[in-house]
Steps between C-alpha positions, in 0.01 A plus 500: 500500500668528838836421340458779244390749765804403708722553196350845443562591864859381469550710186351806671718461809806445285434809291440732794862539617622516141270790420625683806863450413683730259853439378546870552439468877798590713625346825450722801785469744587568862788454742425146612806272502568262213478130580764321295495131418761236426591517131671167446178302458308761303744620237524176305149510346548867413827439318351200321217723378739703285473429128717658234357646180577759239471863606139577584271727303457843662145422614555143621603492865223277631377165372327173573733203444357148492739231625329162492189533713633813675424858394771746604456875530840634395672839489787589267855607578655679201872577487609819321852589390654837413879497481633398839163556671259213561145550625263219598132600490307275740122503461336424833158413638404630842374155608665162447652189650764540769778371272413766240600776743770317698705489180570874538628458856755235409872577470512334157279781368660791682866397461493512120359855490654834590165666571131410524239771433145434613141621492346577839264779605592580860489803727800727465592462868574131439778590255855609576735682261829308478775509238301732277199264493182444701486172689243333722603535862292223660315187385131539418184292484211509256165634615261275690262497202772388260620233742145373543448485122830317446423253778160419348680381185784327685753761387740750656517879464795651316547781754510256792733240350769702322774663708531848349763608755785316326798740468502466119133584462394851389152650520392600147140606549298800613428538869140494617519875558627564146232275358222680688632839397489405132165321529318778685695829487201715599439307820865532598504872431198624692322218678425512869622250755186284466528478124871430523442213743228357276745521211761313705254215563409466132680218314751638253351321201161657580653848507647444157192343349259775602127490424547297182634204699369161394239325713273199470209732414704667225603159365135390496395808303783438255394136465139603432560777248842444343660163559752330726650751750848376410470692173380826655836676476536439130133497397547811291732319259307174477260455210241227492498288186185296449339402170725743313343401168179675600442869437429555871813618688634211707525701822144635481356160418697320773409754769132485404500121504682506832230717660222275369660177623486596869125425513426282198699181566557277805838535674571819299848538648623205292353634175644846565845365585488307172391816315778707658753228422384483138485874439801619702746211472413351159327206665564160346776633273702574813484190725776643720244750630368228729654533845768240570376456858127480418482119519708472822273759666183320390647171624577660836147638512351155447713366787416804716872564555475861621873551560590380152234717335613809687865455398408448135273806499756712685763416241265553208402846627870588531563384143203693364595817684860482381395511135206736544722761667779471242383809308328673790572873503264610778619737771457228763722261306752778443536550875482137606749381241661750262612769745629243744689327219661831401613549860638143515702549182633831629629326815640216290681740265650687796634173641652396168650847453661490846661166415703669226665280239506195725308191391174509693218252544174614655140386534172690486213330686159636399141383468412314182265779386794744503735286292377555142551876543836448673607261223416756231681783679812292569512405133456863396793600721733258320467177701450181301307201638719189483306224676190423703438254782165423658431458871195326643306711749242231576336203333168317475463124473250409228240231565555170321293472182326170571180374339297565816608865502411538131154354556452724804609804301258423217225437753569831673485686167170331415360584842617861464317531168187337644491737797560791263205389286271466802612840627422659163159332469412603854609858442303530175191355666519727804575812297217429255254434780598817686476707183154369412390564857636856474750431778762706321733544797513124556563456127808718505624357831474144369670583171768702679578219746533255210732737316720558806535125559616428149724805468684381812524150354640650179748698708621187677515272196666759277797515737620152410312350204657727237845657479387853413862615494603266220763674290371358172189711512 
């Protein structure tokens, strides 16, 4: 019992920072000096992490790659060609191993390119206009919060590690002032000094997201009423298919059954995940719908390896968000991604135009969530993808699958089901007793507490047991 409770606490602590993190979050910067490191010892693993493949699909710029007993979180580098112009689109994560970022500081990267365009939201007074382009005047550091988060995972921050002041590097993003003006035009037009200062202290991603921004509470409501929060963006186009030979519409039947299951079976989160998997992802006819990292995460949970669990969950949330946002057309997404991409391509086109008919090779470094849209727009403008390489941002070492671990895993699952059964029996007994005794408030409080517990368990388990973004659905 104590082992299961410890495992639940580990899962809860591992999920907490993941729920708070959004791939849309943006590094906040200041004028602190950049601390550089020696590159000779760190570049080798980064270069070895490159793997060549055919040109990537427009929506595939982030992936898990299993190499033996190591799981690698990798970002794509796609090369585009149009006449004598070559553009490399580098998908980036804001957190990663030191070697992942040191690669961009090395002469071997910069010497083969004429220009490097990059994503970075900074204050306008940190930029200087030189040679018809905006360039970063001084090195920067990531915010204290971002540095603390990266340190807790054993990673580095992109903004702190990469030297954006290289003479070939060109700023190809909005400034913080431009971003705020687009995100909140009314506040910029007539707000007082107090409101303006409050606006300045608000994270940029929060300004863009507005009141509809995702939160743990919103995810819990989605989990209770609709399904896994990962599917929330595209829920309007998903149709449940369950017992399609019956005259009852599959969606109506599945939703009704889903509501009933919360109180009628022990450990309802498992039954409801199975129902959602069966009705949304074709269940057993689509075995690929099972998450590829589900077993490694469960193995880590049995061994109480918090660091390993957190890395797996962090990567899985990134993967889920990348697919879920692929067709997102909300105003927040438009500002966070689309409008900034349009600005980046405008800067890129100006650079290529200024180079005239000379053969030019340039790179565009942008967050992985931006790259599907950038890929599509580069292709539309006449560029053709020619090849893709993959770079490892960070990795997780999987636990060895020994017989002791397998027995422990089976034992933990059995214990989980036993505790779930006892919890359900206890809840039903207490609720029935309170209802008969006309203690109606206690009845609803007891039932509500039970529901909250299992909705949160569903929320945690659904993040890694099933790949809700599976393309075969």
